[in-house]
N, C-alpha and C positions, 0 to 999 in steps of 0.2 A: 211085467208087462202090465200087470197089476196099479202099480206105481205110477206107471206112466200113463194109463187111464185116468186115473183120480188126478191127477197135477192137469190133464188138458180137461176134463173135465172142470173144472176151475176156472178156465178160461173160457167154457163154452157157457156159461151160466151168466155171467152177466154182460155177455155180447150178447149173447141172442134175449137177453131181457131188452138192452136197450136200441137194436137193432130192425129186431125182428116183432117184436109186444109192442114197446112204444108206441111205432109210428100208428097204427091203428087205432089203438086206445087214445093218441092224441088229435087224430082225424074225428073220432064218434065225440069229441068232449068238445071239439070248435075251432084248434086248429088248419090253417093254411095250408095248403099243399108245400108253399114254397116255405115256412116256417116247417116243414117235418121233414122236404127236402136240405136243407143246411142242418140236421139234427145230425149229417154222415160226417159232418166237422168234427165227431166225436172220434174219430177214426183219425184226426191229424195227429193226437199222442203216438199212435200202435205204428204209424208211419215214421214219427220225427226220434222213435228209440232208439234207433241205431246211433244215436248220437250217445249216448251214454250205455251202450253196448259194453263197450271197452272195460267201464268200472263194476259190471257187473262178472266180466269173465274175470277180473283180477282185486277182487274187492269183497267182503261181504259183511253185513251193519250189525250180524249177530253171528260173531264166529264162534260161538260156544257147538250153535246147532250144525255148524259146518258150511262150506262154502255158499252150494248152491239152499240150502235148504236154509241160509239165514236170512235168504232173500223170499224164498217162497212164502215161509208159515208171516211174518208180519206184514208183505202185503194184502194175503188172504184174510186176516182180521180188518184189515182196513178197507179193501173192498165188500163185506157184507156190513163194516158198519157202516158206508157212502149207500148200498143197496138201503137200508132200514130208513135211513135220514130222505127218501125221498117219499115216506108217509103222511111225510109235515107238508108235503106240498101238493098241490091237487093238479092233475094229467095236464090246466089250462094255463098253467103258469110257465111259460116257453123260458121264460128269462132263469129262471129260479132253476127250472128242470135241466137248464141248460150245464150251468156252474155244480152244479154236483153228480150231474154228469160225465161231463168232462176231466173231474177230479177224480172217480172212479176210472175211467180208460189208463189217466197217466198213470195210477198206481196197478192197475194191470195189465199194462203195457211192461213195466218195469221188471213182475211177473214174470211174464210170461218170457224174455230172454232168456229168466234163471230156467226155467220150464225148457224149451228149444236146446240150452248150451246140453242142460243134463241127456238130455231125449240123443245129441247126436254122439255125447259119450259112451253111452251105453249099450246104442244100438251098432251090432257092426251089420257086412256085408249080408252076411245067410239071415240076421233077424230083421233089417230096415223094412223090409215089404208087410212084415209081420207085427214088427211097431208101429210103425203109418197107417194100416188099418189099425190098430185098435185107439191110434192120435183121433183117426177120424171117428170111429164108431164114440169115443168119449168124446167129441166135438157133437152130434146128432143126438146124445140123449144131453147136451146143452141146451140143444135147440127143444129137445123136451120138456126139460123144467124151466129156462126162461125165459121160451117162446113158447111154445103149446099149453103147459100149465099152469103159466102166469097169462095166457086169455081168458084158459075156459074158468081160472079162479076169479078173473076181473069181473067177468060176464055174471058170476054166479053169488059171488059176494062182496065185490067191490076194490077199490085203490090201494087202501093202505092193509087190506087181510091181506090179499093178492102180496104186497112190498114188503111185508115184515115175515111173510111165509117162504117167499123165493130169498131172502138175508139170512133167514135160516138152514136153509137149505144148501146153500152159498158156503156155508160153515164146514158140510161134508167133508169135500176134500181134503181137511187141513187131515184127517187121518192118513193118508196115501203121505203126503209132506213128514209126516212122523215117522212115516217106513223108511223114506229113502234111508239108504245106505250112506253113511258120513261121506261128506270128501275133504280132502286137506284144505287149510286155509293155500291161496297163493302165494307162493315166499318172495320176497324183496324185491330178488330180481326178477321173478316176474312181471311184477310192480312197474319196472321201468325198461320194459321193453320200448320199443318206438309204439306210434298207435296204431293200433289194431285195425282202424278204416282201410289207412293205407296198405297196409300189408294184404287186405283182400285182393286188392287192385293189382299190386305186382304179381295176383298168381296167373299161372297161364290161361286163358281162354278166360278172365277174369269178365270182361267185357263182355263176350257171347254169352255167357250164361244168365249177366244183368239181361242184356235183351229178353232173353229167352221169359226172361221173369218180368218185363214190363207189357210184353204182348200179349200172352196165349190168354190171357181172362181181361183184356181189357176194357170187353165192352158190357163186363158184366154186372158193373156199379149203377148203370142207367137203367137196368129192366127192376134189380134187386131194389133200389132207392125209392123205387112208384110200386112194386108189388103188393105189397099189402096195401097202397091208397086205391092203388086201381079195383083190387077187390070189393074194398068196400065202398064207392063209388059205383060199383057191378054191382051193388047192395045187397052183399052175400055178409052172412052176420060174423063179428068180432070172433064168436066162438067157433064155429065154422072155420073160422083163417086159422084157429088154434090147433083145430083136430089136423086140418088140414097139414100146417107143418109140422104138427108131432105124429102124426103117422109116416109122414113122407123120409123124414129122419130118422123115425126107426125101422124100414125099410131101408133107407141108406146103410143107413149103422150095422144094421144085419147081414144083409143080401149084397150090395153096392159096392164097399168095402170089399168084400171077398172076390166079386166080379172084377175088379178094380185088379185085384191082387195077379188073380190070375189070366187075364188078358193080359198084362206087359211079362209074366213070363213066356207066356206064349206067343203073342205078337207082338214083341220088343213096344219100349214106349214111345215111338213115332207112331207105329201104327194105330196106337191105344190114344194115343191125344188127338189123332186124327179123326178116329170116331167119336171121338167124345164132344172134340170140338163141333164136329158136323149136328149129330145130335139136340147140341147147346142151341145151336142158331135155331134149328128147325120149333125148340122149344119157343124165342124170339119171336117167330114168324107168327107162331099159333097166337102167340098173343096181338101182334099186328094186325091180323086178320080176322080175331075176334073184335079188337078192337075200331077195326073199318066195317064191322057187320055184314064182314064176309062169311065170316065164319060164329056165327051168335051165340051167345046165352053161359050162364054163367060156369054152366060143365067143363065148359072150354077152355074158360080161364083156370076152372079150378086143376085140370088134367095138365095143362102148362105148368100148369107151378109145382103137382105133386112133382113130373119126369127133370124137371128143372133141378127141382131137391135133387133127385137120387143123382142126376148124372152130376152135381158138384162134389158130390161127397167124392163120388169116382176121380176125378181129377183130385181133387186136394191128396188123393192114397200116392196117383204118381206124381203129382210137383213137388211135394213136399219131402219123396222120398230122392228124388234127383236133385231137389235141395240140401238133404241134410248130406246126400254123397260127394257135393261141389265145397263142404263145410270142413275147414282144417281141423284134424285135433286140438293143437294147439291154442286155440279161439275159437272154440264151436257156436256160442251164443252169439258172438260178435258176427260169422260169416253167415249164419243163418238166420238173423233181423235183419242186414242187408239184404239179403234177397226177397225173404217176406214184405219188408217196408217196398221195395221196388215195386211188388205188385201189390200191397195195399195205394201205392200214391195213384195209381191210374183210376184204382177202384173208387177211390174215395171222389180223383174227381166227378168222373163221371154220375156219382151218387147224388153228391153236392149240387150238379145245376139239370139235377135229372127232374124237380119241383119245379122249376124255371119252364123249363123244355115243354112241360105238360102244360105248366098255366098258358105258355104262351101259343105254344104249336098243337099241343093234342097230342092225346095217348098214341094214337097212330104213328107220328111222324116219327115219335120217342124210339116206338119199338120198333119201327121200320131201320130206324138209324143205328142201331144195336142189334140188329141183324147184319147187317153189313159190315158194321167195325168185327162182327163176331168173327165171319169169314175172311177176312182180311188178316187180324191178327191170328188164327190160327193157321193162313197160309204160312207167315212170316214169323213164329217161334219154332215151326217145322226147320225153315229154315237154318236158323240157331242152332239148332241141337244137330244137323247133318253137319254143319261147320264144323261142330265143338266135335264130335267123334272122329270130324277129319282131321283137326286139327293134331288130336289127344292121338291120332292111331287106337284110338281105342272105341267100342261100343258104347254110345251113351245108356245103356241100360244094364250097365256094369253096377250089382249092387244092388238093383232095385229090385 
């Protein structure tokens, strides 16, 4: 569990530096909301990584370190170097900063495939819920380092100091990678197997599982893409945003993931997802009412943002447990990556147009649309889960 937590921390630090800390810093430096919204395209490599997932499952660039560790160690070194190079660019230089950030996400996405494959292989039905709680907790710690610490340090010491410190901290997860038990390199027989992408879609219920991945969190990109920017436009200081994201992430990491695991065991996956989807929709509605002036004040927006963070990490425990349960042992990285990419593609679409919608229609319309989509997506995803359970004649909570 310690190794698993370290490996997912390696994913969280660069992700939340780019997606949580960078948007409000860019806004404060004069970047437009449309440009900030387009930075959500940084998620494109995370969405397309399924194309290289079979390669990561079958081959390693550094066989002496073991199969998946041979991917994780060199990619982590490259990610840290990429973060450090951002110190050479001002946060207002949108074009150059985007080029560096897209390079970081390309390398990080490859590392993510290897980490997910390792997790699917190591976790059993008994340990999966605990493993996914550790995973979500590590992501929350990544928010604290890459998001909260970055914003606070930027406010106190400036851009270059913040970037170099985060780059240094991003090297710490290498200790977890070095502690991984070595895995055997794939054999020649493994490498000539048919395309793994097609193998996933030949499995029973594959399209139903994919439908769930595409629908449950379909609304989140619209809100997350502009949440930090909305808080800045509401006159919330950037260091406050940092404290908020860090405090909410710490709470979610310590409390939310444990509550989610308990809810799944006691009430089942479907009931838990209905509850969390309804609470998420209320958060989005609070943003809409705040933007409309019906529930004015920065504390309404801050409270909605904090509670939404708690709900998001609880959702991660449930959906990632389900994704891992639905992944085969023959190609764990590929199967999990396909499902994670399906979820991200809808998120990116919403986040990419969020800035444009905010500029053209305003924040009230943006958040109201997200609320409606959240409720509709929750209902549709529950239908998919019930169909999966009916077709397999086994409860979808098995192993969660």
